[in-house]
N, CA, C and O of each residue as an XYZ file, in Angstrom:
840
protein
N     -53.587    -94.680    -44.897
C     -53.363    -93.184    -45.508
C     -53.374    -92.009    -44.512
O     -52.695    -90.986    -44.601
N     -54.103    -92.270    -43.716
C     -54.508    -90.866    -42.768
C     -53.280    -90.942    -41.758
O     -53.018    -90.018    -40.988
N     -52.564    -92.100    -41.828
C     -51.422    -92.078    -40.634
C     -50.099    -91.525    -41.449
O     -49.287    -90.834    -40.834
N     -49.885    -91.847    -42.886
C     -48.889    -91.331    -43.457
C     -49.143    -89.668    -43.709
O     -48.245    -88.896    -44.046
N     -50.333    -89.346    -43.512
C     -50.557    -88.072    -43.912
C     -50.299    -87.201    -42.544
O     -49.952    -86.020    -42.569
N     -50.490    -87.855    -41.512
C     -50.455    -87.063    -40.131
C     -48.988    -87.031    -39.916
O     -48.521    -85.963    -39.521
N     -47.959    -88.315    -40.170
C     -46.753    -87.973    -40.090
C     -46.142    -86.945    -40.900
O     -45.277    -86.207    -40.427
N     -46.578    -86.847    -42.201
C     -45.934    -85.795    -43.047
C     -46.260    -84.438    -42.572
O     -45.513    -83.540    -42.963
N     -47.187    -84.147    -41.841
C     -47.901    -82.895    -41.459
C     -46.984    -82.725    -40.200
O     -46.410    -81.642    -40.095
N     -46.785    -83.661    -39.245
C     -45.974    -83.299    -38.069
C     -44.548    -83.182    -38.523
O     -43.798    -82.389    -37.955
N     -44.089    -84.019    -39.633
C     -42.764    -83.637    -40.076
C     -42.478    -82.188    -40.625
O     -41.448    -81.559    -40.382
N     -43.665    -81.685    -41.500
C     -43.590    -80.355    -41.934
C     -43.527    -79.193    -41.014
O     -42.798    -78.241    -41.296
N     -44.277    -79.207    -39.881
C     -44.204    -78.582    -38.738
C     -43.022    -78.621    -38.108
O     -42.480    -77.568    -37.772
N     -42.507    -79.723    -37.881
C     -41.101    -79.524    -37.039
C     -40.002    -78.936    -38.183
O     -39.052    -78.276    -37.762
N     -40.109    -79.127    -39.308
C     -39.018    -78.436    -40.353
C     -39.438    -77.101    -40.415
O     -38.520    -76.287    -40.515
N     -40.789    -76.576    -40.376
C     -40.961    -75.058    -40.208
C     -40.590    -74.552    -38.991
O     -40.001    -73.471    -39.004
N     -40.824    -75.147    -37.825
C     -40.274    -74.703    -36.550
C     -38.769    -74.536    -36.654
O     -38.177    -73.547    -36.221
N     -38.262    -75.434    -37.180
C     -36.644    -75.481    -37.247
C     -36.313    -74.304    -38.142
O     -35.417    -73.547    -37.767
N     -36.808    -74.118    -39.043
C     -36.454    -72.934    -39.794
C     -36.704    -71.565    -39.003
O     -35.797    -70.773    -38.745
N     -37.805    -71.416    -38.713
C     -38.099    -70.069    -37.804
C     -37.209    -69.844    -36.615
O     -36.978    -68.695    -36.238
N     -36.549    -71.195    -35.830
C     -35.741    -70.822    -35.091
C     -34.389    -70.401    -35.454
O     -33.690    -69.610    -34.821
N     -34.075    -71.041    -36.598
C     -32.851    -70.660    -37.339
C     -32.974    -69.029    -37.793
O     -32.019    -68.260    -37.687
N     -34.094    -68.685    -38.234
C     -34.177    -67.377    -38.638
C     -33.936    -66.390    -37.487
O     -33.278    -65.350    -37.532
N     -34.634    -66.948    -36.388
C     -34.353    -65.990    -35.314
C     -32.938    -65.873    -34.682
O     -32.475    -64.781    -34.352
N     -32.236    -67.111    -34.520
C     -30.765    -67.124    -34.305
C     -30.110    -66.166    -35.340
O     -29.313    -65.314    -34.948
N     -30.404    -66.280    -36.541
C     -29.547    -65.464    -37.498
C     -29.920    -64.016    -37.099
O     -28.988    -63.212    -37.088
N     -31.180    -63.565    -36.764
C     -31.411    -62.189    -36.629
C     -30.710    -61.610    -35.263
O     -30.312    -60.455    -35.110
N     -30.660    -62.515    -34.448
C     -29.933    -62.356    -33.257
C     -28.315    -62.196    -33.395
O     -27.617    -61.370    -32.807
N     -27.988    -62.981    -34.122
C     -26.330    -62.664    -34.381
C     -26.152    -61.459    -35.290
O     -25.084    -60.855    -35.203
N     -27.022    -61.059    -36.108
C     -26.886    -59.838    -37.156
C     -26.860    -58.614    -35.975
O     -26.043    -57.704    -36.113
N     -27.890    -58.626    -34.672
C     -27.927    -57.609    -33.787
C     -26.571    -57.539    -33.209
O     -25.949    -56.478    -33.169
N     -26.088    -58.699    -32.743
C     -24.752    -58.668    -31.896
C     -23.776    -58.163    -32.945
O     -23.102    -57.256    -32.456
N     -23.493    -58.387    -34.050
C     -22.433    -58.202    -34.885
C     -22.736    -56.761    -35.654
O     -21.966    -56.386    -36.538
N     -23.717    -56.093    -35.333
C     -24.138    -54.703    -35.985
C     -22.929    -53.806    -36.038
O     -22.628    -53.423    -34.908
N     -22.286    -53.433    -36.810
C     -21.108    -52.379    -36.822
C     -21.405    -51.250    -36.019
O     -22.523    -50.749    -35.902
N     -20.331    -50.858    -35.454
C     -20.484    -49.364    -34.759
C     -20.277    -48.238    -35.630
O     -19.551    -48.302    -36.622
N     -20.956    -47.120    -35.244
C     -20.769    -45.924    -35.929
C     -19.181    -45.445    -35.820
O     -18.512    -45.493    -34.788
N     -18.751    -44.995    -37.060
C     -17.511    -44.303    -37.078
C     -17.410    -43.143    -36.396
O     -18.307    -42.302    -36.442
N     -16.131    -42.958    -35.583
C     -16.023    -41.867    -34.942
C     -16.206    -40.532    -35.676
O     -16.056    -40.726    -36.883
N     -16.449    -39.368    -35.422
C     -16.521    -38.276    -36.096
C     -14.902    -37.753    -35.933
O     -14.219    -37.804    -34.910
N     -14.546    -37.276    -37.168
C     -13.418    -36.563    -37.462
C     -13.365    -34.933    -36.962
O     -12.346    -34.393    -36.532
N     -14.686    -34.274    -37.115
C     -15.127    -33.025    -36.962
C     -15.751    -32.923    -35.621
O     -16.509    -33.792    -35.191
N     -15.420    -31.834    -34.952
C     -16.675    -31.622    -33.845
C     -17.879    -31.222    -34.132
O     -17.995    -30.580    -35.176
N     -18.885    -31.432    -33.453
C     -20.308    -31.028    -33.787
C     -20.340    -29.614    -33.765
O     -19.430    -29.053    -33.155
N     -21.386    -28.793    -34.422
C     -21.497    -27.592    -34.391
C     -21.682    -26.738    -33.071
O     -21.464    -25.528    -33.006
N     -22.085    -27.482    -32.099
C     -22.255    -26.761    -30.743
C     -21.035    -27.143    -29.825
O     -21.047    -27.014    -28.600
N     -19.912    -27.660    -30.610
C     -18.635    -27.960    -29.797
C     -18.075    -26.558    -29.158
O     -17.799    -25.726    -30.022
N     -17.860    -26.152    -27.833
C     -17.278    -25.028    -27.380
C     -15.887    -24.759    -27.783
O     -15.343    -23.667    -27.621
N     -15.244    -25.950    -28.396
C     -13.671    -25.667    -28.755
C     -12.789    -25.725    -27.506
O     -13.028    -26.619    -26.694
N     -11.737    -24.814    -27.256
C     -10.958    -24.660    -26.103
C     -11.499    -24.477    -25.132
O     -11.012    -25.009    -24.135
N     -12.679    -23.692    -24.986
C     -13.358    -23.638    -23.506
C     -13.926    -24.826    -22.893
O     -14.342    -24.787    -21.735
N     -13.971    -25.954    -23.651
C     -14.399    -27.050    -23.316
C     -13.336    -27.897    -22.352
O     -12.632    -28.725    -22.932
N     -13.216    -27.774    -21.250
C     -12.084    -28.584    -20.575
C     -12.675    -29.313    -19.370
O     -13.716    -28.927    -18.838
N     -12.032    -30.306    -18.981
C     -12.386    -31.284    -17.735
C     -11.692    -30.620    -16.548
O     -11.176    -29.502    -16.532
N     -11.768    -31.433    -15.640
C     -11.092    -30.760    -14.103
C      -9.553    -30.698    -14.256
O      -8.860    -29.784    -13.809
N      -9.091    -31.783    -14.945
C      -7.583    -31.623    -15.060
C      -7.118    -30.311    -15.965
O      -6.272    -29.500    -15.590
N      -7.738    -30.264    -17.062
C      -7.465    -28.940    -17.718
C      -7.735    -27.708    -17.112
O      -7.082    -26.700    -17.384
N      -8.740    -27.727    -16.236
C      -8.933    -26.379    -15.551
C      -7.809    -26.193    -14.423
O      -7.452    -25.062    -14.094
N      -7.333    -27.206    -13.915
C      -5.966    -27.203    -12.930
C      -4.894    -26.512    -13.750
O      -4.222    -25.543    -13.397
N      -4.847    -27.105    -14.794
C      -3.515    -26.730    -15.614
C      -3.590    -25.409    -15.890
O      -2.552    -24.785    -15.668
N      -4.822    -24.592    -16.449
C      -5.096    -23.617    -16.798
C      -4.730    -22.475    -15.522
O      -4.000    -21.485    -15.569
N      -5.443    -22.963    -14.516
C      -4.978    -22.064    -13.245
C      -3.796    -21.889    -12.982
O      -3.389    -20.760    -12.706
N      -2.753    -23.267    -13.017
C      -1.529    -23.193    -12.794
C      -0.643    -22.312    -13.464
O       0.173    -21.572    -12.914
N      -0.903    -22.464    -15.019
C      -0.261    -21.288    -15.640
C      -0.367    -19.946    -15.799
O       0.469    -19.101    -16.118
N      -2.034    -19.843    -15.411
C      -1.966    -18.436    -15.172
C      -1.354    -17.800    -13.750
O      -1.018    -16.622    -13.628
N      -1.290    -18.636    -12.884
C      -0.537    -18.187    -11.438
C       1.197    -17.975    -11.683
O       1.949    -17.168    -11.136
N       1.505    -19.067    -12.759
C       2.944    -18.813    -13.151
C       3.075    -17.534    -13.795
O       3.885    -16.704    -13.383
N       2.182    -17.287    -14.971
C       2.506    -15.996    -15.493
C       2.213    -14.729    -14.914
O       2.769    -13.675    -15.220
N       1.183    -14.899    -13.935
C       1.151    -13.881    -12.951
C       2.280    -13.477    -12.132
O       2.522    -12.275    -12.028
N       3.013    -14.353    -11.526
C       4.383    -14.536    -10.670
C       5.355    -13.927    -11.684
O       6.208    -13.184    -11.198
N       5.373    -14.085    -12.801
C       6.545    -13.502    -13.795
C       6.334    -12.230    -14.050
O       7.355    -11.541    -14.068
N       4.924    -11.478    -14.337
C       4.695    -10.294    -14.478
C       4.903     -9.585    -13.286
O       5.473     -8.527    -13.551
N       4.679     -9.717    -12.055
C       4.738     -9.259    -10.920
C       6.419     -9.089    -10.393
O       6.804     -8.047     -9.862
N       7.126    -10.008    -10.577
C       8.622    -10.126    -10.370
C       9.126     -9.309    -11.552
O      10.242     -8.822    -11.370
N       8.464     -9.015    -12.896
C       9.316     -8.156    -13.671
C       9.113     -6.644    -13.430
O       9.978     -5.796    -13.652
N       7.738     -6.373    -12.899
C       7.559     -4.897    -12.711
C       8.225     -4.632    -11.422
O       8.653     -3.486    -11.283
N       8.383     -5.397    -10.529
C       9.186     -5.287     -9.219
C      10.643     -4.894     -9.615
O      11.239     -3.950     -9.096
N      11.106     -5.620    -10.479
C      12.541     -5.539    -10.836
C      12.603     -3.947    -11.710
O      13.448     -3.091    -11.444
N      11.704     -3.811    -12.604
C      11.782     -2.524    -13.446
C      11.441     -1.280    -12.134
O      11.950     -0.159    -12.154
N      10.593     -1.714    -11.167
C      10.740     -0.551    -10.454
C      11.846     -0.344     -9.462
O      12.088      0.777     -9.015
N      12.463     -1.323     -9.143
C      13.528     -1.230     -8.543
C      14.654     -0.280     -9.160
O      15.430      0.395     -8.484
N      14.621     -0.332    -10.419
C      15.725      0.236    -11.314
C      15.523      1.871    -11.210
O      16.443      2.671    -11.374
N      14.119      2.235    -10.901
C      13.830      3.626    -10.920
C      13.289      3.986     -9.594
O      12.071      4.010     -9.421
N      14.110      4.266     -8.659
C      13.475      4.326     -7.098
C      12.636      5.599     -6.888
O      12.858      6.557     -7.628
N      11.852      5.669     -6.100
C      10.957      6.810     -5.888
C      11.922      7.937     -5.127
O      12.871      7.708     -4.376
N      11.427      9.125     -5.519
C      12.352     10.437     -5.109
C      11.284     11.337     -4.750
O      10.443     11.658     -5.589
N      11.254     11.786     -3.518
C      10.165     12.804     -2.807
C      10.629     13.965     -2.748
O      11.552     14.094     -1.944
N      10.359     14.763     -3.247
C      10.506     15.944     -3.535
C       9.475     16.890     -2.359
O       8.289     17.212     -2.421
N      10.534     17.138     -1.313
C       9.917     17.897     -0.212
C      10.334     19.460     -0.251
O      11.386     19.869     -0.742
N       9.411     20.207      0.302
C       9.994     21.792     -0.057
C      11.221     21.869      1.067
O      11.198     21.085      2.016
N      12.154     22.717      0.943
C      13.214     23.195      1.678
C      12.893     23.129      2.991
O      11.707     23.281      3.284
N      13.691     22.935      3.848
C      13.501     23.176      5.508
C      13.880     24.569      5.841
O      13.372     25.212      6.760
N      14.837     25.013      5.010
C      15.463     26.363      5.755
C      14.737     27.671      4.991
O      14.189     27.583      3.892
N      14.806     28.481      5.516
C      14.029     30.037      5.105
C      14.843     31.092      5.511
O      15.422     30.940      6.587
N      15.032     32.197      4.852
C      15.304     33.458      5.120
C      14.407     34.130      5.867
O      13.253     34.405      5.540
N      15.135     34.476      7.209
C      14.130     35.343      8.228
C      14.332     36.824      8.328
O      13.863     37.465      9.269
N      15.071     37.405      7.299
C      15.340     38.896      7.288
C      16.628     39.140      8.059
O      17.297     38.195      8.478
N      17.014     40.557      8.267
C      18.061     40.798      8.970
C      18.108     40.827     10.562
O      17.074     40.655     11.208
N      19.013     40.991     11.014
C      19.047     41.133     12.687
C      18.311     42.402     13.162
O      17.616     42.456     14.177
N      18.530     43.341     12.369
C      17.909     44.796     12.695
C      16.501     44.642     12.590
O      15.833     45.622     12.919
N      15.835     43.502     12.156
C      14.492     43.708     12.226
C      13.721     43.051     13.324
O      12.514     42.848     13.197
N      14.358     42.726     14.360
C      14.031     42.351     15.491
C      14.250     43.160     16.717
O      15.371     43.661     16.801
N      13.562     43.353     17.517
C      13.676     43.908     18.882
C      14.224     43.198     19.878
O      13.847     42.107     20.306
N      15.290     43.974     20.294
C      15.971     43.182     21.854
C      14.902     42.973     22.778
O      14.155     43.931     22.977
N      14.659     41.748     23.466
C      13.973     41.318     24.683
C      12.554     41.139     24.221
O      11.669     41.282     25.065
N      12.233     40.845     22.990
C      10.900     40.532     22.463
C      10.908     39.228     21.635
O      11.859     38.726     21.038
N       9.748     38.833     21.725
C       9.574     37.458     20.784
C       8.529     37.590     19.744
O       7.312     37.721     19.875
N       9.509     37.506     18.334
C       8.893     37.851     17.125
C       7.963     36.720     16.467
O       8.492     35.649     16.167
N       6.858     36.884     16.278
C       5.917     35.847     16.009
C       5.368     35.893     14.403
O       4.333     35.312     14.076
N       6.177     36.644     13.471
C       5.928     36.921     12.301
C       6.023     35.522     11.570
O       5.397     35.462     10.511
N       6.665     34.457     11.941
C       6.832     33.313     11.092
C       6.149     31.940     11.689
O       6.322     30.773     11.339
N       5.244     32.546     12.800
C       4.313     31.537     13.231
C       3.395     31.019     12.432
O       3.260     29.800     12.530
N       2.749     31.549     11.702
C       1.813     30.763     10.929
C       2.379     30.026      9.783
O       1.857     28.951      9.491
N       3.309     30.434      9.144
C       3.953     30.014      8.070
C       4.763     28.769      8.370
O       4.536     27.699      7.806
N       5.811     28.955      9.366
C       6.678     27.974      9.780
C       6.590     27.625     11.342
O       7.581     27.174     11.915
N       5.708     27.782     11.835
C       5.501     27.603     13.404
C       6.962     27.820     14.076
O       7.589     26.892     14.586
N       7.399     29.076     14.020
C       8.731     29.457     14.452
C       8.775     30.674     15.148
O       8.348     31.660     14.547
N       9.274     30.838     16.487
C       9.280     32.067     16.988
C      10.774     32.474     16.933
O      11.643     31.602     16.929
N      11.096     33.868     16.888
C      12.551     34.301     16.762
C      12.560     35.200     18.089
O      11.608     35.864     18.498
N      13.747     35.098     18.641
C      13.970     35.723     19.910
C      15.259     36.300     19.969
O      16.290     35.627     19.960
N      15.216     37.686     20.037
C      16.342     38.589     20.049
C      16.741     38.997     21.496
O      15.886     39.409     22.280
N      18.134     38.870     21.861
C      18.766     39.165     23.206
C      19.753     40.168     23.136
O      20.065     40.642     22.043
N      20.204     40.489     24.038
C      21.364     41.543     24.043
C      22.745     40.826     23.286
O      23.560     41.539     22.701
N      22.861     39.729     23.349
C      23.902     39.004     22.753
C      23.963     38.175     21.590
O      24.961     37.705     21.044
N      22.592     38.045     21.248
C      22.286     37.185     19.908
C      20.705     37.106     19.551
O      19.779     37.874     19.812
N      20.760     35.915     18.876
C      19.332     35.680     18.441
C      19.205     34.010     18.398
O      20.033     33.238     17.914
N      18.000     33.688     19.009
C      17.740     31.954     18.803
C      16.178     31.954     17.995
O      15.407     32.912     17.947
N      16.022     30.922     17.535
C      14.858     30.490     17.082
C      14.219     29.343     18.027
O      14.982     28.548     18.574
N      12.993     29.266     18.196
C      12.273     28.482     18.960
C      11.520     27.628     18.024
O      11.293     28.164     16.940
N      11.034     26.311     18.196
C      10.178     25.290     17.311
C       8.717     25.403     18.231
O       8.608     24.928     19.362
N       7.771     26.036     17.600
C       6.484     26.137     18.173
C       5.652     24.940     18.178
O       4.657     24.851     17.457
N       6.033     24.007     18.978
C       5.450     22.674     19.090
C       5.877     22.276     20.443
O       7.022     22.090     20.854
N       4.609     22.166     21.140
C       4.643     21.689     22.587
C       5.189     20.304     22.805
O       4.626     19.358     22.253
N       6.180     20.124     23.522
C       7.060     18.835     23.917
C       6.045     17.860     24.559
O       6.456     16.706     24.681
N       4.915     18.097     24.948
C       4.103     17.188     25.622
C       3.249     16.230     24.567
O       3.280     15.000     24.583
N       2.595     16.927     23.784
C       1.793     16.056     22.797
C       1.859     16.832     21.359
O       1.052     16.480     20.499
N       2.655     17.723     21.109
C       2.890     18.303     19.917
C       1.698     19.562     19.765
O       1.663     20.089     18.653
N       0.959     19.954     20.555
C       0.111     21.161     20.527
C       0.951     22.418     20.076
O       2.171     22.417     20.236
N       0.340     23.416     19.552
C       0.957     24.819     19.337
C       0.655     25.755     20.453
O      -0.415     26.360     20.527
N       1.629     25.863     21.327
C       1.342     27.031     22.263
C       1.398     28.435     21.663
O       1.733     28.711     20.512
N       1.008     29.299     22.649
C       0.932     30.907     22.187
C       1.912     31.536     23.098
O       2.210     31.191     24.241
N       2.314     32.417     22.463
C       3.099     33.484     23.190
C       1.986     34.664     23.949
O       1.285     35.451     23.313
N       2.027     34.575     25.066
C       1.367     35.641     25.883
C       2.314     36.853     26.361
O       3.103     36.738     27.299
N       2.129     38.115     25.551
C       3.040     39.079     25.773
C       3.011     39.466     27.082
O       4.061     39.646     27.697
N       1.813     39.633     27.643
C       1.443     40.325     28.889
C       1.922     39.600     30.314
O       2.194     40.159     31.377
N       1.938     38.189     30.000
C       2.582     37.399     31.102
C       4.001     37.010     30.485
O       4.527     36.182     31.229
N       4.635     37.248     29.625
C       5.796     36.856     29.294
C       6.181     35.314     29.238
O       7.267     34.885     29.628
N       5.226     34.584     28.741
C       5.365     33.259     28.818
C       4.574     32.706     27.586
O       3.700     33.314     26.968
N       5.041     31.435     27.339
C       4.501     30.660     26.068
C       3.563     29.522     26.792
O       4.032     28.734     27.614
N       2.232     29.526     26.408
C       1.267     28.591     27.203
C       0.718     27.788     26.305
O       0.229     28.270     25.283
N       0.712     26.619     26.512
C      -0.008     25.682     25.548
C      -1.595     25.436     25.855
O      -1.885     24.775     26.853
N      -2.541     25.911     25.086
C      -3.897     25.659     24.970
C      -4.533     24.153     25.345
O      -5.622     23.976     25.893
N      -3.761     23.296     24.995
C      -4.124     21.816     25.306
C      -4.144     21.394     26.759
O      -5.232     21.171     27.290
N      -3.029     21.269     27.430
C      -2.892     20.761     28.696
C      -2.337     21.536     29.698
O      -2.073     21.067     30.805
N      -2.086     23.010     29.303
C      -1.745     24.057     30.226
C      -0.213     24.118     30.557
O       0.215     24.732     31.534
N       0.672     23.358     29.569
C       2.043     23.444     29.917
C       2.584     24.945     29.696
O       2.059     25.638     28.825
N       3.596     25.427     30.457
C       4.017     26.877     30.493
C       5.707     26.761     30.279
O       6.530     26.063     30.872
N       5.866     27.753     29.168
C       7.291     27.754     28.915
C       7.821     29.167     28.990
O       7.142     30.092     28.545
N       9.145     29.397     29.599
C       9.482     30.912     29.606
C       9.838     31.118     28.217
O       9.748     30.349     27.261
N      10.406     32.714     28.323
C      10.816     33.197     26.843
C      12.073     32.425     26.281
O      12.336     32.421     25.079
N      12.872     31.739     27.279
C      13.991     31.044     26.876
C      13.454     29.635     26.101
O      14.186     29.077     25.283
N      12.284     29.179     26.389
C      11.778     27.837     26.295
C      11.977     26.865     27.283
O      11.996     25.668     27.000
N      12.122     27.278     28.386
C      12.336     26.431     29.365
C      10.797     26.007     30.091
O       9.943     26.856     30.347
N      10.655     24.741     30.324
C       9.197     24.369     30.834
C       9.380     24.570     32.330
O      10.433     24.272     32.894
N       8.261     25.116     32.998
C       8.243     25.517     34.249
C       6.734     24.982     34.933
O       6.497     24.937     36.140
N       5.825     24.608     33.866
C       4.406     24.302     34.635
C       3.929     23.402     33.513
O       4.397     23.415     32.375
N       2.867     22.550     33.983
C       2.233     21.397     33.232
C       2.815     20.347     33.072
O       3.818     20.075     33.733
N       2.237     19.417     32.028
C       2.863     18.113     31.727
C       3.902     18.153     30.766
O       4.477     17.093     30.520
N       4.301     19.356     30.084
C       5.601     19.157     29.180
C       6.749     18.712     29.958
O       7.207     19.448     30.832
N       7.334     17.381     29.674
C       8.533     16.848     30.090
C       9.817     17.569     29.949
O      10.703     17.421     30.790
N       9.979     18.475     28.747
C      11.162     19.044     28.682
C      11.084     20.469     27.846
O      10.055     20.742     27.228
N      12.132     21.294     27.855
C      12.066     22.707     27.209
C      11.677     22.526     25.636
O      11.821     21.463     25.032
N      11.261     23.492     25.175
C      11.089     23.678     23.822
C      12.248     23.513     22.999
O      13.303     23.671     23.613
N      12.355     23.228     21.732
C      13.278     22.848     20.961
C      13.928     24.160     20.188
O      13.144     24.920     19.620
N      15.318     24.434     20.158
C      15.812     25.196     19.426
C      16.109     24.954     17.956
O      16.375     23.797     17.631
N      16.098     25.886     17.046
C      16.262     25.425     15.507
C      17.700     26.035     15.058
O      18.282     26.914     15.695
N      18.164     25.461     13.919
C      19.406     25.727     13.610
C      19.281     27.429     12.888
O      18.406     27.793     12.103
N      20.375     28.235     13.404
C      20.018     29.653     12.847
C      21.309     29.972     12.710
O      22.113     29.866     13.636
N      21.662     30.466     11.328
C      22.991     31.193     10.869
C      22.847     32.374     10.224
O      21.745     32.921     10.252
N      23.795     32.893      9.622
C      23.637     34.203      8.932
C      24.204     34.223      7.551
O      25.412     33.989      7.522
N      23.651     34.436      6.439
C      24.236     34.496      5.132
C      23.842     35.770      4.552
O      22.719     36.273      4.578
N      25.215     36.365      3.868
C      24.921     37.471      3.392
C      24.232     38.681      3.979
O      23.720     39.562      3.290
N      24.254     38.662      5.302
C      23.549     39.615      6.358
C      22.397     39.382      6.208
O      21.618     40.335      6.228
N      21.898     38.045      6.008
C      20.315     37.731      6.456
C      20.337     36.300      7.146
O      21.003     35.312      6.836
N      19.390     36.479      8.203
C      19.006     35.348      9.293
C      18.597     33.968      8.164
O      17.914     34.180      7.162
N      19.051     32.768      8.460
C      18.668     31.656      7.791
C      18.571     30.832      9.062
O      19.430     30.650      9.925
N      17.046     30.274      8.960
C      16.708     29.342      9.916
C      16.468     27.985      9.204
O      15.900     27.997      8.112
N      16.836     26.908      9.716
C      16.508     25.664      9.067
C      15.845     24.715     10.202
O      16.358     24.382     11.271
N      14.556     24.364      9.684
C      13.640     23.644     10.780
C      14.120     22.076     10.756
O      13.748     21.292     11.629
N      14.867     21.740      9.817
C      15.226     20.440      9.953
C      16.211     19.966     10.759
O      16.479     18.765     10.785
N      16.943     21.002     11.610
C      18.019     20.922     12.489
C      17.528     21.231     13.974
O      17.219     22.405     14.183
N      17.433     20.464     14.876
C      16.806     21.150     16.121
C      17.746     20.620     17.060
O      18.334     19.554     16.874
N      17.942     21.557     18.356
C      18.675     21.106     19.460
C      17.852     21.204     20.589
O      16.957     22.049     20.632
N      18.081     20.374     21.565
C      17.535     20.096     22.796
C      18.358     20.503     23.980
O      19.565     20.260     23.999
N      17.775     21.091     24.931
C      18.368     21.582     26.076
C      18.765     20.516     27.165
O      19.869     20.582     27.704
N      17.808     19.481     27.502
C      18.288     18.459     28.238
C      19.388     17.630     27.646
O      19.919     16.942     28.518
N      19.884     17.475     26.504
C      21.031     17.000     25.800
C      22.095     17.684     25.676
O      23.003     17.232     24.978
N      22.243     19.047     26.386
C      23.214     19.665     26.185
C      23.549     20.529     24.839
O      24.540     21.246     24.697
N      22.425     20.291     23.801
C      22.894     20.965     22.647
C      22.558     22.136     22.636
O      22.824     22.635     21.543
N      22.029     22.935     23.427
C      21.797     24.503     23.207
C      23.307     25.323     23.297
O      23.381     26.530     23.066
N      24.324     24.608     23.615
C      25.405     25.328     23.655
C      26.231     25.217     22.347
O      27.239     25.890     22.130
N      25.695     24.285     21.479
C      26.104     24.080     20.120
C      26.263     25.376     19.279
O      25.390     26.192     19.575
N      27.125     25.807     18.313
C      27.147     26.951     17.486
C      25.643     27.112     17.100
O      24.991     28.037     17.585
N      25.089     26.221     16.232
C      24.178     26.335     15.402
C      22.675     26.899     16.434
O      21.741     27.597     16.039
N      22.823     26.482     17.413
C      21.776     26.568     18.328
C      21.328     28.184     18.798
O      20.186     28.430     19.186
N      22.328     29.160     18.707
C      22.493     30.408     18.939
C      23.311     31.547     18.018
O      24.541     31.590     17.987
N      22.612     32.285     17.417
C      23.552     33.133     16.719
C      23.876     34.372     17.432
O      23.046     35.180     17.847
N      25.460     34.478     17.567
C      25.750     35.819     18.542
C      25.471     36.979     17.364
O      25.542     36.897     16.138
N      25.152     38.001     18.175
C      24.951     39.246     17.421
C      24.899     40.330     18.350
O      24.107     40.191     19.283
N      25.567     41.371     18.297
C      25.455     42.646     19.372
C      25.032     43.920     18.620
O      24.891     44.979     19.231
């Protein structure tokens, strides 16, 4: 009797052990086959939207930004080309009064401060000198007692005719275009004549008047 009972106990233990192992296997299989969560169709509340981009998106955005900037710059340049810039500068010519206003053999300095021009009348006519030293562009002064133009910067000296005779000035002073309109002297600072180039002999460099 005891032997059969022991056999039955052993069989029951084996059977219960087999059931426990089967339950464990089923639990493991259920874990492996556990269904995945479905993907969300809507972004979460903290999703930044279009501002969330990866590296590829950032390069694409920078490329489009550069392209649009190029198009805008080209368009602005084309429109600017259609409307060229015009500089409105003051006229270079001015009226210097009548010939009778000037004394023969004297250098008139009335237009010096405003236009940097000397007017000299001789027995045969009138000419205008540009009051700019031909050395470095300083403004010479007329010394009436010495009868010469003297540059205060480096000591260049010029005669009443504008010829350089001392100092580092390499050439004479420049004459300005001078004409007469309606009995008035007109001097144009935009047209200049140089003695070393033989331009003082041209009509505009000297106004004949007696």
